[in-house]
C-alpha positions in Angstrom: -33.8 3.7 -22.9 -31.0 3.8 -24.9 -31.6 2.5 -28.6 -28.4 0.3 -28.8 -29.5 -1.9 -25.5 -30.1 -5.5 -26.7 -31.6 -7.5 -24.2 -30.9 -10.7 -25.5 -27.1 -10.4 -26.1 -27.1 -8.7 -22.6 -28.7 -11.5 -21.0 -26.3 -14.1 -22.4 -23.3 -12.1 -21.3 -24.7 -12.4 -18.0 -25.3 -15.9 -17.8 -21.7 -16.3 -19.3 -20.5 -14.3 -16.2 -22.8 -16.6 -13.9 -20.8 -19.2 -14.8 -17.5 -17.4 -14.3 -18.8 -16.6 -10.5 -19.6 -20.2 -9.9 -16.3 -21.1 -10.8 -14.9 -18.6 -8.5 -16.4 -19.6 -5.8 -15.9 -23.3 -6.1 -12.4 -22.1 -6.4 -12.6 -20.5 -3.1 -14.3 -23.3 -1.0 -12.6 -26.4 -2.4 -9.6 -26.5 -0.2 -11.9 -26.5 2.9 -13.9 -29.2 1.2 -10.8 -31.5 0.6 -9.3 -30.4 4.1 -9.0 -33.7 5.8 -7.6 -35.7 3.1 -5.2 -33.2 2.3 -3.9 -32.6 5.9 -3.8 -36.8 6.3 -2.1 -37.2 3.2 0.6 -34.5 3.4 0.9 -34.9 7.3 -0.1 -31.2 8.0 -1.0 -29.5 11.2 -3.7 -27.5 12.0 -1.7 -24.6 12.0 0.0 -25.3 8.5 -3.3 -25.8 7.0 -4.6 -22.7 8.8 -1.6 -20.9 6.8 -2.3 -22.3 3.3 -5.9 -21.7 3.8 -5.3 -17.9 4.7 -2.8 -17.2 2.2 -5.7 -17.2 -0.7 -6.1 -13.7 0.9 -2.6 -12.1 1.2 -2.7 -10.5 -2.3 -6.6 -10.2 -2.6 -7.2 -6.4 -2.2 -4.3 -5.5 -3.6 -4.8 -7.1 -7.0 -8.7 -6.1 -6.7 -7.5 -2.4 -6.7 -4.8 -2.8 -9.3 -7.2 -4.9 -11.6 -9.9 -2.0 -11.3 -7.4 0.6 -12.6 -6.7 -1.8 -15.3 -10.4 -2.3 -16.5 -10.6 1.6 -16.7 -8.0 1.5 -19.7 -8.0 -2.2 -21.0 -11.1 -4.0 -22.4 -12.7 -6.3 -19.6 -13.3 -9.0 -22.5 -9.3 -9.6 -22.2 -9.1 -9.1 -18.7 -11.4 -11.8 -17.8 -10.0 -14.2 -20.4 -6.5 -13.6 -18.6 -7.8 -14.2 -15.1 -9.6 -17.3 -15.9 -6.7 -19.0 -17.6 -4.7 -18.0 -14.7 -7.1 -19.5 -12.3 -6.8 -22.5 -14.1 -2.9 -22.9 -14.6 -2.5 -22.4 -10.6 -4.8 -25.5 -9.8 -2.4 -27.9 -11.5 0.4 -27.1 -8.9 -2.2 -28.1 -5.9 -3.0 -31.3 -7.9 0.3 -32.3 -8.6 2.7 -31.1 -5.9 3.1 -32.6 -2.1 5.1 -29.3 -1.1 3.5 -27.0 1.3 5.6 -24.1 0.1 4.3 -25.0 -3.5 0.9 -25.1 -2.2 1.1 -21.7 -0.5 2.6 -20.0 -3.6 -0.4 -21.6 -5.9 -3.1 -20.3 -3.3 -1.4 -17.0 -3.2 -1.5 -16.7 -7.1 -5.0 -17.9 -7.0 -5.9 -15.3 -4.6 -4.3 -12.5 -6.7 -5.9 -13.7 -9.9 -9.4 -13.7 -8.5 -9.1 -10.4 -6.4 -10.5 -8.4 -9.1 -12.9 -10.7 -10.5 -16.3 -9.6 -9.1 -15.7 -5.7 -9.6 -14.6 -6.2 -12.9 -17.3 -8.5 -13.8 -19.8 -5.9 -12.8 -17.9 -3.2 -14.6 -18.3 -5.5 -17.8 -22.1 -6.3 -17.2 -22.8 -2.5 -16.9 -21.2 -2.1 -20.2 -24.5 -3.9 -21.6 -27.4 -2.6 -19.6 -28.6 0.8 -18.9 -28.8 2.4 -15.7 -32.5 1.5 -14.8 -31.9 -2.1 -15.7 -28.5 -2.8 -13.7 -30.0 -3.8 -10.5 -31.4 -7.5 -11.4 -28.4 -8.6 -14.1 -25.6 -8.2 -11.5 -27.5 -9.9 -8.8 -28.2 -12.8 -11.5 -24.5 -13.4 -12.1 -23.7 -13.2 -8.6 -26.0 -16.0 -7.7 -23.2 -18.0 -9.3 -21.3 -17.7 -6.1 -24.0 -19.6 -4.2 -24.6 -22.2 -7.3 -21.1 -22.9 -7.1 -20.8 -23.3 -3.1 -23.9 -25.6 -3.4 -22.7 -27.4 -6.1 -19.1 -27.8 -4.8 -20.5 -29.3 -1.3 -22.3 -31.9 -3.3 -19.9 -33.0 -5.8 -16.5 -32.6 -4.3 -17.0 -35.1 -1.7 -18.1 -37.4 -4.6 -14.8 -36.7 -6.7 -12.7 -37.4 -3.3 -14.6 -40.6 -2.7 -14.1 -41.6 -6.5 -10.7 -40.3 -7.7 -9.0 -38.8 -4.9 -8.9 -35.2 -3.8 -6.1 -34.2 -6.2 -8.6 -34.6 -8.9 -10.9 -32.0 -7.9 -8.2 -29.2 -8.9 -7.7 -30.8 -12.2 -11.2 -30.7 -13.0 -11.4 -27.0 -11.8 -8.4 -26.3 -14.1 -10.2 -28.1 -17.2 -13.3 -25.9 -16.4 -11.4 -22.7 -16.0 -10.0 -23.4 -19.3 -13.0 -24.3 -21.2 -14.8 -21.0 -19.9 -12.0 -19.3 -21.4 -12.4 -20.6 -24.7 -16.1 -20.0 -24.8 -15.4 -16.5 -23.7 -13.1 -15.8 -26.5 -15.6 -17.3 -29.1 -18.6 -15.7 -27.8 -17.9 -12.9 -25.1 -17.9 -9.3 -26.5 -17.4 -5.7 -24.8 -20.6 -3.9 -24.2 -21.2 -0.5 -25.6 -24.0 0.9 -23.1 -21.3 2.9 -21.1 -23.1 6.4 -20.4 -24.1 7.4 -17.1 -27.5 6.2 -16.6 -29.0 9.0 -15.1 -29.6 10.3 -18.5 -31.9 7.4 -19.3 -34.0 7.7 -15.9 -36.3 11.1 -15.7 -34.8 13.1 -12.6 -35.0 16.5 -11.2 -33.5 19.6 -13.9 -30.8 20.0 -11.5 -29.4 16.5 -11.6 -30.1 16.2 -15.5 -27.9 19.4 -15.9 -25.3 18.3 -13.3 -24.8 15.0 -15.2 -24.8 16.6 -18.3 -22.0 19.2 -17.3 -20.0 16.8 -15.2 -16.4 15.9 -16.3 -15.3 12.7 -17.7 -13.3 12.5 -14.6 -13.0 13.3 -10.8 -10.2 13.2 -8.6 -10.4 10.1 -6.9 -10.3 11.8 -3.3 -13.5 13.6 -4.5 -15.5 10.6 -5.5 -14.1 8.7 -2.3 -15.0 10.8 0.1 -18.4 11.6 -1.3 -21.0 10.6 1.7 -22.9 8.6 -1.0 -20.1 6.4 -1.6 -18.5 6.3 2.0 -21.8 5.3 3.1 -22.2 2.5 0.5 -18.7 1.1 1.3 -19.7 1.0 5.0 -23.1 -1.0 4.3 -21.0 -3.2 2.1 -18.6 -4.0 4.8 -21.4 -4.7 7.4 -23.0 -6.9 5.0 -20.0 -8.6 4.2 -19.5 -9.2 8.1 -22.7 -11.1 7.7 -21.6 -13.2 4.8 -18.2 -14.2 6.3 -20.2 -15.3 9.3 -22.3 -17.3 7.7 -19.7 -19.1 5.5 -17.2 -19.7 8.3 -19.0 -20.6 11.6 -22.7 -21.0 10.7 -22.5 -24.6 9.8 -20.5 -25.2 13.1 -23.2 -23.0 15.1 -25.8 -25.6 13.4 -24.1 -28.5 14.6 -22.3 -27.9 17.6 -24.5 -24.8 18.9 -27.8 -26.0 18.0 -27.1 -29.6 18.1 -28.0 -30.8 14.8 -26.1 -33.8 13.2 -23.3 -32.8 10.8 -25.3 -34.1 7.9 -28.1 -32.5 8.7 -26.4 -29.2 9.4 -24.7 -29.1 6.1 -28.3 -29.9 4.3 -29.7 -26.9 6.6 -27.0 -24.6 5.1 -27.4 -25.5 1.5 -31.3 -24.7 1.9 -30.2 -21.2 3.5 -27.6 -20.8 0.4 -30.7 -21.2 -1.8 -33.1 -19.2 0.3 -30.8 -16.3 0.0 -30.1 -16.5 -3.6 -34.0 -16.4 -4.1 -34.7 -13.5 -1.7 -31.5 -11.7 -3.6 -33.1 -11.9 -6.7 -36.6 -11.0 -5.9 -35.2 -8.0 -3.9 -32.9 -6.8 -6.6 -35.9 -7.1 -9.3 -38.3 -5.2 -7.0 -35.6 -2.2 -6.7 -35.2 -2.6 -10.6 -39.1 -2.5 -11.2 -39.3 0.7 -9.3 -36.2 2.4 -11.1 -37.6 1.4 -14.7 -41.1 3.3 -13.4 -38.9 6.4 -12.8 -39.0 6.0 -8.8 -35.8 8.2 -7.9 -32.7 6.1 -7.5 -32.1 7.6 -3.7 -35.6 5.7 -2.9 -35.5 2.8 -5.3 -31.6 2.0 -4.3 -30.4 3.9 -1.4 -33.4 3.8 0.9 -34.4 0.0 -0.3 -31.1 -1.0 0.5 -31.1 0.7 3.8 -34.2 -0.7 4.7 -33.5 -4.1 3.8 -30.1 -4.2 5.7 -31.6 -2.3 8.8 -34.5 -5.1 8.9 -31.7 -7.9 8.7 -29.9 -6.0 11.5 -33.0 -6.1 13.7 -33.9 -10.0 12.8 -30.2 -10.9 13.9 -31.0 -9.2 17.3 -33.9 -10.9 17.8 -32.3 -14.4 16.6 -29.3 -13.5 19.2 -31.3 -12.4 22.2 -34.6 -14.5 22.1 -34.8 -17.8 23.7 -36.1 -19.9 20.9 -36.1 -23.6 20.0 -33.3 -24.4 17.0 -35.8 -24.5 14.2 -37.1 -20.7 14.7 -33.3 -19.9 15.1 -32.5 -20.9 12.0 -35.3 -19.3 10.3 -34.5 -16.0 11.7 -31.0 -16.2 11.0 -31.7 -17.4 7.3 -34.1 -14.3 6.9 -31.7 -12.1 8.5 -28.9 -13.1 6.2 -31.0 -13.2 3.1 -31.9 -9.4 3.4 -28.1 -8.4 3.2 -26.9 -9.5 -0.1 -29.0 -6.7 -1.7 -26.1 -4.1 -1.3 -23.9 -6.5 -4.0 -26.0 -5.5 -6.4 -27.3 -2.3 -5.5 -24.3 -0.8 -4.0 -22.2 -1.0 -7.2 -25.2 0.6 -9.1 -25.3 3.4 -6.5 -21.2 3.8 -7.2 -21.5 3.4 -10.8 -24.2 6.5 -11.1 -21.6 8.6 -9.4 -18.4 7.5 -10.9 -17.9 8.4 -14.7 -17.4 5.1 -16.6 -13.9 6.1 -17.1 -13.2 5.8 -13.5 -15.8 3.1 -12.4 -14.1 -0.1 -12.5 -11.3 1.3 -10.0 -14.1 2.9 -7.6 -15.8 -0.3 -7.6 -12.5 -2.3 -6.9 -11.7 -0.2 -3.9 -15.1 -0.8 -2.5 -14.9 -4.3 -2.7 -11.5 -4.2 -1.3 -12.5 -2.4 1.7 -15.9 -4.5 2.2 -13.6 -7.7 1.9 -11.5 -6.8 5.0 -14.7 -7.8 6.9 -14.1 -11.2 5.6 -10.5 -11.5 7.7 -12.0 -9.7 10.5 -15.4 -11.6 11.0 -14.2 -15.3 11.6 -11.3 -14.1 14.0 -13.6 -11.8 16.0 -16.4 -14.6 16.4 -13.5 -16.9 17.6 -12.5 -14.6 20.3 -16.1 -14.2 21.3 -16.1 -18.0 21.5 -13.5 -18.3 23.8 -14.9 -15.5 26.2 -17.7 -17.6 26.3 -15.6 -20.4 27.4 -15.9 -22.2 24.4 -19.5 -22.2 24.0 -19.8 -21.7 20.3 -23.7 -21.2 20.6 -23.4 -18.2 22.7 -20.1 -16.8 21.3 -21.8 -16.8 17.7 -24.6 -15.5 18.7 -22.6 -12.6 20.4 -21.4 -12.1 16.9 -24.8 -12.0 15.2 -25.8 -9.2 17.9 -23.0 -6.9 17.3 -23.3 -7.4 13.5 -27.0 -6.6 13.8 -26.6 -3.7 15.8 -24.1 -2.3 13.1 -26.5 -2.9 10.4 -29.2 -1.2 12.2 -27.1 2.0 13.0 -25.7 2.0 9.3 -29.1 1.6 7.4 -30.7 4.6 9.6 -27.6 6.4 9.1 -27.9 5.7 5.2 -31.6 6.5 5.1 -30.4 10.2 5.6 -27.2 10.7 3.6 -27.6 8.1 0.9 -28.2 10.0 -2.3 -26.4 9.4 -5.7 -28.6 12.2 -7.3 -27.5 14.9 -4.9 -24.1 13.6 -4.9 -24.0 14.0 -8.6 -25.0 17.7 -8.2 -22.5 18.2 -5.4 -19.4 16.7 -7.0 -20.4 18.8 -10.4 -20.5 21.9 -8.5 -17.1 21.3 -6.6 -15.2 20.9 -9.7 -16.8 23.6 -11.7 -16.7 26.3 -8.8 
């Protein structure tokens, strides 16, 4: 292990990033939680509200990639400060304006400034941890998203009733600025930025290839590597699951399985907490194997593929078996809990292959492609529901079936091709030959 690894300092930075991710996800879901009051006060039609909601993702993938390339050259400390300040400032027009055009511009800017958040946060976190200890901290701070969504679902309705829907965005602006001030005071740039394979016992050929590898590869070479391509595909399939759960699962629980809206909301919150706990446990298990010297293609690659394939099988079971609602909920919760492992292990696999000087850009490209699933999944399930004569239960379960089969296929394929050690040797030989 590297002698300059500072565990307490590293975990403090991880806690700060967890809070940042919580703010990030509250920003994402806040509009949906005030939709009824907003539409009524501003006299918006469902089509106009849909335009406002979707505007968030207009520049999201573009700025995600742009931010990744910037983070290759600039300090992540200052980039995170700049992003959090922008998040805070663009909340103000939403809180103060009644113009649909102003609201749309504000949401576009919010989405643009939040696009690079996760890959840059991962890049910043990796600077504090050696390779074999990177799985768990990324998984921990990404649970800020779950905490943010659960907290938002509990607190925003209270704020709505007490001070009105606009107050939520003033509070979010204040919280964003407060985080920026704290990060300026305590946030620092990590120094552990060597490729982690040097800190884990590996075959001599891998160690030699890592030592001989150049500081930069052509991006085409990196992005067409089989391990990177497979990781992106697995990330995409897992994001389909996340998008299905976020956009259609609450409706499926109430209108499809017959739970009351209140009970459905409680079940959804419980499922989010289960997902967080299972994700942390799986990440810790993988990291324990890495620390004990298990090769990455097993401890990360095989582990990830196995989890996603199991999740896919459970999705297929939940969508095809005739079960009482309680069992369907349990199976869906298990399946969705298996897929977020890619969010912590996938970036770690990519970071093993991409040199530190290019890591942020490659991670941002990976995330940008995966987020396309967030646009595809809700629309595709909507079509499936319409094809099922507006039967939400049948349409949603068809979506689960399709997603499950994709996860199984990609998981099996990944067991064969996902091997970061082999990719390092292959990339080094291609460049030096």
